[in-house]
C-alpha angles and dihedrals in degrees: 000000000000125000093263093055090048090051093047087052092050089051090054092047090049092052090053092046092053092047092050092045090054092047088049090054094046086056092048091052091053089050090048089056091052090047090053094049088049091044093240126152117258090226115071109171093184092057090046090052088051092050092048091050091049097048094043090052090052095053117102095180170214085155110084124226088255092051090052091048092052094047094048092045087060094043092050094042092054089047090053091047092052091046090053091047091051090048089052093049090047092049091047091050091055093061097036094245116124114226114251112267117243093195123080115257115262093238094056124073119227116248091225115097 
């Protein structure tokens, strides 16, 4: 295959990776809701260790164990961040107060150039 075909294949794979990551996070958000109802912590280090062990054992390379650990650390960190944000939004909705926005308002221009 030539370089353009390899790049096209990578583009296809990236599309699938993003779709699967979004699906994974949707599952994590559902789990986060169940955890809140059961008064469980979002962070479960034992569960994360089991996930890492499982995905590392599935890898046939060329990704190393350390590479898998780094990738999944990012994935799980982002899942926890989104679970916490969802919990904050849910809690704010209960008392009728919207959570503060961390994004600049659309009507204001950022000072950064």
